[in-house]
Structure formats: C-alpha cells, structure tokens
C-alpha positions as CSV (number, residue, x, y, z in Angstrom):
1,M,0.0,0.0,0.0
2,Q,2.8,2.4,0.8
3,D,4.5,1.8,-2.6
4,H,1.3,2.4,-4.3
5,R,0.8,5.8,-2.6
6,R,4.4,6.8,-3.5
7,Q,3.8,5.9,-7.1
8,G,0.6,7.8,-7.2
9,L,2.4,10.9,-5.7
10,F,4.7,11.2,-8.8
11,T,2.2,10.2,-11.4
12,S,-0.4,12.8,-10.4
13,P,-1.1,15.4,-13.2
14,Y,-0.7,18.2,-10.7
15,H,2.6,17.1,-9.6
16,R,3.9,16.5,-13.1
17,M,2.9,20.1,-14.0
18,A,4.8,21.5,-10.9
19,G,7.9,19.6,-12.1
20,W,7.8,21.1,-15.5
21,I,7.4,24.6,-14.0
22,I,10.5,24.1,-11.8
23,L,12.5,22.8,-14.8
24,L,11.6,25.9,-16.9
25,L,12.5,28.3,-14.1
26,T,15.9,26.6,-13.7
27,L,16.6,26.8,-17.5
28,S,15.6,30.5,-17.5
29,S,18.0,31.3,-14.7
30,Y,20.9,29.7,-16.5
31,R,20.0,31.7,-19.7
32,M,19.9,35.0,-17.8
33,L,23.3,34.3,-16.2
34,F,24.8,33.5,-19.6
35,N,23.5,36.7,-21.2
36,M,24.9,38.9,-18.3
37,T,28.3,37.3,-18.7
38,N,28.3,37.8,-22.5
39,N,27.3,41.5,-22.2
40,R,30.2,42.2,-19.9
41,S,32.6,40.7,-22.4
42,S,31.1,42.7,-25.3
43,S,31.3,45.9,-23.4
44,S,34.9,45.3,-22.4
45,R,35.8,44.7,-26.1
46,H,34.0,47.9,-27.2
47,N,35.8,50.0,-24.5
48,K,39.1,48.6,-25.6
49,S,38.4,49.2,-29.3
50,T,37.6,52.9,-28.8
51,R,40.3,53.6,-26.2
52,G,42.3,56.7,-27.0
53,Y,39.7,58.4,-29.2
54,S,38.2,61.7,-28.0
55,R,34.4,62.3,-27.9
56,F,34.8,64.6,-30.9
57,E,36.6,62.0,-33.0
58,M,33.9,59.5,-32.1
59,Y,31.3,62.0,-33.3
60,Q,33.2,62.6,-36.5
61,A,33.6,58.9,-37.1
62,E,29.8,58.3,-36.8
63,F,28.5,61.3,-38.8
64,L,31.4,62.3,-41.1
65,P,33.2,59.2,-42.1
66,Q,34.1,60.4,-45.6
67,I,36.3,63.3,-44.4
68,I,37.9,62.0,-41.3
69,H,41.5,60.8,-41.3
70,T,42.4,59.6,-37.8
71,E,46.1,59.1,-37.2
72,R,47.4,56.9,-34.5
73,S,50.6,55.0,-33.6
74,S,52.0,53.3,-36.7
75,T,52.9,50.1,-34.7
76,P,49.9,48.6,-32.9
77,S,50.5,46.5,-29.9
78,L,49.5,42.8,-29.6
79,E,46.5,43.8,-27.5
80,Q,45.4,46.4,-30.1
81,E,45.6,43.8,-32.9
82,A,43.6,41.3,-30.8
83,N,41.0,44.0,-30.1
84,Q,40.8,45.0,-33.7
85,A,39.8,41.5,-34.7
86,S,36.8,41.6,-32.4
87,I,35.5,45.1,-33.5
88,E,32.0,45.1,-34.9
89,P,31.6,46.3,-38.5
90,D,30.2,49.7,-37.5
91,E,33.2,50.4,-35.2
92,K,35.8,50.1,-38.0
93,I,34.7,53.5,-39.2
94,L,37.0,55.0,-36.5
95,K,40.0,54.1,-38.7
96,P,38.8,54.4,-42.3
97,K,41.0,53.5,-45.3
98,A,42.4,56.3,-47.3
99,S,40.3,57.1,-50.4
100,K,41.8,56.5,-53.8
101,E,39.7,59.3,-55.3
102,P,41.3,62.7,-55.8
103,P,40.1,65.5,-53.4
104,P,37.3,67.7,-54.6
105,R,38.2,70.8,-56.5
106,P,38.1,73.9,-54.2
107,I,35.5,76.5,-54.8
108,I,38.2,79.2,-54.8
109,P,41.9,79.1,-55.8
110,I,44.3,77.3,-53.4
111,S,46.4,80.4,-53.1
112,Q,43.4,82.2,-51.6
113,Q,42.4,79.2,-49.4
114,Q,45.8,79.3,-47.7
115,H,45.0,82.9,-46.7
116,L,42.0,81.6,-44.8
117,L,44.3,80.1,-42.2
118,Q,45.3,83.7,-41.2
119,S,42.3,85.8,-42.1
120,P,38.5,85.4,-42.5
121,Y,38.7,86.9,-46.0
122,T,39.2,84.9,-49.2
123,R,40.7,88.0,-50.8
124,P,43.4,89.3,-48.5
125,L,42.0,92.2,-46.5
126,D,44.8,94.7,-46.7
127,T,44.0,97.5,-44.3
128,T,47.2,99.5,-45.0
129,R,46.3,103.1,-45.0
130,S,46.4,104.9,-48.4
131,P,46.3,108.6,-49.1
132,C,44.1,108.1,-52.2
133,G,41.7,105.7,-53.8
134,I,38.2,104.8,-54.8
135,L,35.8,103.1,-52.3
136,F,33.3,101.2,-54.4
137,F,30.2,100.2,-52.5
138,Y,27.9,97.7,-54.2
139,H,24.6,98.3,-52.4
140,I,22.3,95.2,-52.3
141,A,18.8,96.1,-51.3
142,C,17.6,95.2,-47.8
143,T,21.0,94.4,-46.3
144,G,21.4,97.5,-44.2
145,G,23.0,99.2,-47.2
146,S,21.1,102.5,-46.7
147,S,22.7,102.8,-43.3
148,I,26.2,102.3,-44.8
149,N,25.4,104.7,-47.7
150,R,24.3,107.5,-45.4
151,W,27.4,106.9,-43.2
152,L,29.6,107.2,-46.3
153,G,27.9,110.5,-47.2
154,K,28.6,111.8,-43.7
155,E,32.3,110.7,-43.9
156,K,32.5,112.8,-47.1
157,D,31.1,115.9,-45.3
158,Y,33.5,115.6,-42.3
159,N,36.8,114.8,-44.2
160,D,38.9,116.8,-46.6
161,N,39.6,115.7,-50.1
162,V,36.7,113.2,-50.2
163,T,34.0,113.2,-52.8
164,Y,30.8,111.1,-53.2
165,W,29.2,110.0,-56.5
166,T,26.3,107.7,-57.4
167,K,24.2,106.8,-60.4
168,W,21.3,104.4,-60.2
169,G,17.7,104.2,-61.3
170,R,14.9,101.8,-62.3
171,H,15.7,100.8,-65.9
172,V,18.3,98.8,-67.8
173,G,19.9,101.8,-69.6
174,V,21.3,103.2,-66.4
175,Q,24.4,100.9,-66.5
176,D,25.7,102.5,-69.7
177,G,25.8,105.9,-68.1
178,F,27.2,104.5,-64.9
179,I,30.2,102.9,-66.7
180,R,30.8,106.0,-68.8
181,D,30.9,108.3,-65.7
182,M,32.8,105.7,-63.7
183,D,35.6,105.8,-66.3
184,D,35.7,109.6,-65.7
185,Q,35.9,109.1,-61.9
186,V,38.9,106.7,-62.3
187,S,40.7,108.8,-64.9
188,G,40.3,112.0,-62.8
189,L,41.5,110.5,-59.6
190,T,44.6,112.3,-58.0
191,N,47.0,110.9,-55.5
192,T,45.7,113.1,-52.7
193,E,42.0,112.3,-52.7
194,W,39.4,109.6,-52.0
195,K,36.3,109.1,-54.0
196,I,33.2,107.2,-52.8
197,V,31.3,105.4,-55.5
198,H,27.8,104.1,-54.7
199,A,26.4,101.4,-57.1
200,H,22.8,100.3,-56.6
201,G,19.7,99.6,-58.7
202,Y,20.6,99.0,-62.4
203,S,24.0,100.7,-61.9
204,F,26.2,97.7,-62.6
205,F,25.7,94.1,-63.6
206,P,28.7,92.2,-62.2
207,N,28.1,88.8,-63.9
208,T,28.3,90.3,-67.4
209,S,30.3,93.5,-66.8
210,E,33.1,91.9,-64.7
211,P,35.9,93.1,-67.1
212,Y,35.3,96.7,-66.0
213,L,36.2,95.8,-62.4
214,Y,39.6,94.5,-63.7
215,Q,40.1,97.6,-65.7
216,W,39.2,100.1,-63.0
217,R,41.3,98.4,-60.4
218,S,44.3,98.3,-62.7
219,E,44.0,102.0,-63.5
220,V,43.6,103.1,-59.9
221,E,46.5,101.0,-58.7
222,N,48.7,102.3,-61.4
223,K,48.2,105.7,-59.8
224,G,49.5,104.4,-56.5
225,C,46.0,104.4,-55.0
226,R,43.6,101.8,-53.6
227,F,40.6,100.4,-55.4
228,F,38.6,99.1,-52.4
229,V,35.4,97.2,-53.4
230,T,32.9,96.5,-50.7
231,T,29.4,95.0,-50.1
232,M,27.1,93.9,-47.3
233,L,25.2,90.6,-47.0
234,R,22.8,89.1,-44.5
235,D,20.9,85.9,-43.6
236,A,19.2,84.5,-46.8
237,I,15.7,83.7,-45.4
238,G,15.6,86.9,-43.4
239,H,16.5,88.9,-46.5
240,T,13.7,87.4,-48.5
241,I,11.2,88.2,-45.7
242,S,12.7,91.7,-45.4
243,Q,11.9,92.4,-49.0
244,S,8.2,92.1,-48.4
245,K,7.9,94.3,-45.3
246,G,6.3,97.6,-46.0
247,T,6.7,97.3,-49.8
248,I,4.4,94.4,-50.8
249,N,1.5,95.6,-52.9
250,P,-1.8,95.3,-50.9
251,N,-3.4,93.8,-53.9
252,L,-0.9,90.9,-54.1
253,T,-1.0,87.7,-52.1
254,M,2.3,86.3,-50.7
255,T,2.1,83.7,-53.4
256,E,1.9,86.3,-56.1
257,W,4.7,88.3,-54.5
258,M,7.0,85.2,-54.6
259,R,6.0,84.0,-58.1
260,H,9.1,85.3,-59.8
261,L,11.2,82.7,-57.8
262,Q,9.2,79.9,-59.3
263,P,11.3,77.8,-61.7
264,E,9.1,78.6,-64.7
265,N,9.7,82.4,-64.2
266,A,13.5,82.2,-64.1
267,T,14.0,84.6,-67.1
268,S,11.1,86.9,-66.5
269,S,11.6,90.6,-65.8
270,D,8.2,90.8,-64.2
271,R,9.2,90.9,-60.5
272,Y,9.2,93.3,-57.6
273,W,12.4,92.5,-55.8
274,N,15.7,90.4,-56.0
275,T,17.4,88.0,-53.6
276,Q,21.0,88.6,-52.6
277,I,22.6,86.2,-55.1
278,D,20.5,87.6,-57.9
279,Y,21.3,91.2,-57.0
280,L,25.0,90.4,-56.9
281,L,25.0,88.6,-60.2
282,Y,22.3,90.3,-62.2
283,N,21.4,93.4,-60.2
284,R,17.8,94.2,-61.1
285,G,17.8,92.2,-64.4
286,P,16.2,88.8,-65.0
287,R,17.3,86.5,-62.2
288,N,18.4,83.5,-64.3
289,E,18.3,84.2,-68.0
290,Y,21.1,81.6,-68.6
291,N,19.2,78.8,-66.9
292,A,22.0,78.1,-64.4
293,T,21.6,75.7,-61.6
294,K,21.7,77.0,-58.0
295,E,25.1,75.4,-57.6
296,E,26.4,77.2,-60.7
297,K,24.9,80.5,-59.5
298,A,26.5,80.1,-56.0
299,K,29.9,79.2,-57.4
300,R,29.8,82.2,-59.8
301,A,28.8,84.6,-57.0
302,I,31.6,83.4,-54.8
303,E,34.0,83.7,-57.7
304,L,33.1,87.3,-58.2
305,L,33.5,88.1,-54.5
306,S,36.9,86.4,-54.3
307,R,38.2,88.1,-57.4
308,H,37.1,91.6,-56.9
309,F,35.6,92.4,-53.5
310,D,38.0,93.5,-50.8
311,L,35.5,93.7,-48.0
312,V,32.4,91.4,-47.7
313,G,30.3,92.2,-44.7
314,Y,27.8,89.9,-43.1
315,S,25.5,92.0,-40.9
316,N,28.7,93.2,-39.1
317,Y,28.5,97.0,-39.5
318,D,31.0,97.9,-36.8
319,Y,33.6,95.7,-38.4
320,F,32.7,97.1,-41.9
321,M,33.2,100.6,-40.6
322,E,36.5,99.8,-38.9
323,A,37.9,98.3,-42.0
324,V,37.0,101.3,-44.1
325,L,38.4,103.8,-41.6
326,N,41.7,101.8,-41.4
327,V,42.2,101.9,-45.1
328,T,41.1,105.6,-45.7
329,G,42.2,107.2,-42.4
330,W,39.0,109.2,-42.3
331,E,37.7,110.8,-39.1
332,R,35.2,108.5,-37.4
333,Q,31.5,109.4,-37.6
334,P,28.7,107.3,-36.1
335,M,26.7,105.0,-38.4
336,K,23.0,105.3,-37.6
337,H,20.3,102.9,-38.5
338,A,18.4,104.0,-41.6
339,N,15.4,102.9,-43.6
340,S,14.0,100.9,-40.7
341,F,10.5,99.2,-40.7
342,N,8.2,99.7,-37.7
343,G,5.2,97.8,-39.0
344,E,3.8,94.4,-38.1
345,L,4.7,91.2,-40.1
346,R,2.1,88.5,-40.4
347,Y,2.7,85.2,-42.3
348,T,1.0,81.9,-42.3
349,E,3.0,78.7,-41.7
350,G,2.4,77.8,-45.4
351,E,3.8,81.2,-46.6
352,L,6.9,80.8,-44.5
353,E,7.5,77.3,-45.8
354,M,7.1,78.7,-49.4
355,V,9.6,81.5,-48.7
356,K,12.1,79.0,-47.3
357,R,11.7,76.5,-50.1
358,L,12.0,79.1,-53.0
359,T,14.9,80.9,-51.4
360,E,16.8,77.6,-51.1
361,E,15.9,76.5,-54.6
362,N,17.2,79.8,-55.9
363,G,20.7,79.2,-54.5
364,D,20.6,81.9,-51.8
365,V,20.9,79.7,-48.8
366,M,23.9,77.8,-50.4
367,F,25.5,81.1,-51.3
368,I,25.2,82.7,-47.9
369,D,26.4,79.4,-46.2
370,A,29.5,79.6,-48.5
371,V,30.1,83.2,-47.6
372,R,29.9,82.5,-43.9
373,H,32.3,79.5,-44.2
374,L,34.8,81.1,-46.5
375,Y,34.9,84.6,-45.0
376,Y,34.0,84.0,-41.4
377,G,35.0,80.4,-40.6
378,H,31.5,79.1,-40.1
379,L,31.7,75.4,-39.3
380,N,35.5,75.3,-39.4
381,Y,35.4,73.2,-36.3
382,M,33.9,70.4,-38.4
383,M,36.9,70.3,-40.8
C-alpha cells in the first residue's frame, strides 16, 4: 500500500505540472546568467576598441566618415591587434581607409584658401592706409546698405579731399551711363583724394560686366592708390522676408509676391524684388536668363566676390566701418540705422514654408552658407 501511494504521488497530473514549471524556471535562470556574462565581455571589447579616441573623434567617425582621417601609432600592440579582430563592423569607421579618389576641387583658388588660415577673408584684406583711392560700395537692397550709404555720405562731409558719387535708377539703360561716368571718376583721380562710388539699382551688372572691375582696379592701382570694393550681405531667409515688409502691394497675395522665384519664371523681368545672389550677379535684371543651376549660381557669386571684393560684410556693420576707416584714415563718424521698418509682419505657416523653399531652390541659402564659411570660418570646427 505504501509503494502504491508513493507511485501515485509522482504520477499525479498536478505534480507533473509542478515539475515542468520548476525545470523551466531553472533553465531561464541559466540563460539570464549566460547573457549577463556575454554582455560584460562585449562591453569590455568595445571600450578597448575605442580607447584613445576623443568624444569629438567618435562623433566625427559616426557622422562624417568620408572626411575623417584619424592618425594613431603606426605600430599597434598585440593587445590592439587582438581587439581590432573583435571590433564590430560599425566600429571600424574609426580608422577608415584612405580614399583613392582625388580630393574635390576647391570653390576658390588654393592660393586664396591658404590665406583663410590667417584671415576670415578669401581676398586678403589689406587695411594698410592709403592717401588716395576709390571706395566702391555695391549696395544690395535690404541688407542695411542704406545705413552704410548715409554713413559714407557723412564721412564725405567731415573729411577733406573726399567726394561722393552715385548713379542708379529703375531701368536697364542706367548701366551705360554708370560705366561711362565711372571711367571719368577713375581717370580724374589724383594721388591726394578719396572718391566714394555708390552702385545700386541698375548701376552695374557684375556677372556680365566683370571686365570693367579689372580695368578700374588696374588704372587706380597704377596711380599708386587703392581700389577698395565692398558690399554687405545678411541671412538668406531673413533677406527674403525683409523684401516684403512695407513694400508688398496690398493687392498681391504672398504667393503672387513670390511668383518670380518659381522655376518657370526664371528669365522673367516681371518681378518686384531680388534676392541677394541675384542682385550680386544680375542686379535688377532677369534672375536667371542663362538657366544656371543653383550650384552654378552660388559658385559664380563666390567667384566674383573672391576676385574683386576687398570687404564682404555679413551684418557686421561695426567691423565694416573699422575696415573702411583703417584703409582711408578718415575721421570717425557714427553709423545710424536708416530705412527701418516699424510695422507688423504676419505670415501663415504655409507662406513661411514657401519663402524658405523658394529661397533655397534659388541658391541663396547655399551662397550665404559659403560666404559664412569662406569669409568668417563658419563650421570650421567640423573640418
């Protein structure tokens, strides 16, 4: 009877179920212990494989693998070789192989790029004082140029042997008269005077009239004087928005106001304003009559700046003023804010998205990013 009860104890369905539960719990405990041990080993290998790299190098290796060239000891230790064999594929990016492809062509000449190591300017900013010269201010609308222009006029009033001349208007024929009179300004320059030249709407079309900049510089410098070409720029999106404030026709919607930036209207002269890249290249003419891509437009604009412009400002009016005063030796006068807008701006989210998209597609964002990088070291810490 006792043997029968013991046999019934182990053959009962309830007790068999309890046995299976105990077995499953035991196996689960062993599995958890194995995983914990394996994770410690993997973490140790990862720490060893990334030892000696800064947090910045780790960031670069993850996000910028194509431009990072990490240099370490040329003779790895046995421990390093063993660790290298256990590195996961995504960790090998820390020591990328050298690319066989040639480096990309620079957007400006190498000789000027070398200057960037010492100065924020692609064209060497020589602030050596000169007793004579022509200060050529290319005034792009809605960049604070009115403040600079009025300040230059004030400098003319408070300094001896300084004259001011401008010629601009609202039709294409203005440029012919500007070039003719500018020739007279250059030929009549003496070695004891400074002349201020203000170029604005329809005065000068740099993209097609570039040879005159070479000619005028050569003639002025042959007189022993300076030909100091300047301009002022600002944030691309902010500039587009600034164009509409206080000047937008009440009968136009924002979509109609922006229509000339649509791709199908690239060669149209029916527009109310110009972006910065278009003003620099084409002044108030058609914004893209040669059907150039935004990359081609940005590269051409940077090319013009680096070849001919001695001072390229970026919303830094005090710095602009200091550079001009250093070159000319003029008595300092304050620069006051001019042509300000005190109204209220209201845009829908859709309108702002349209402004951003069309400004980017036109090449302005790319152009201003290049200016900030080449002239002011923007994102240099990433290189």
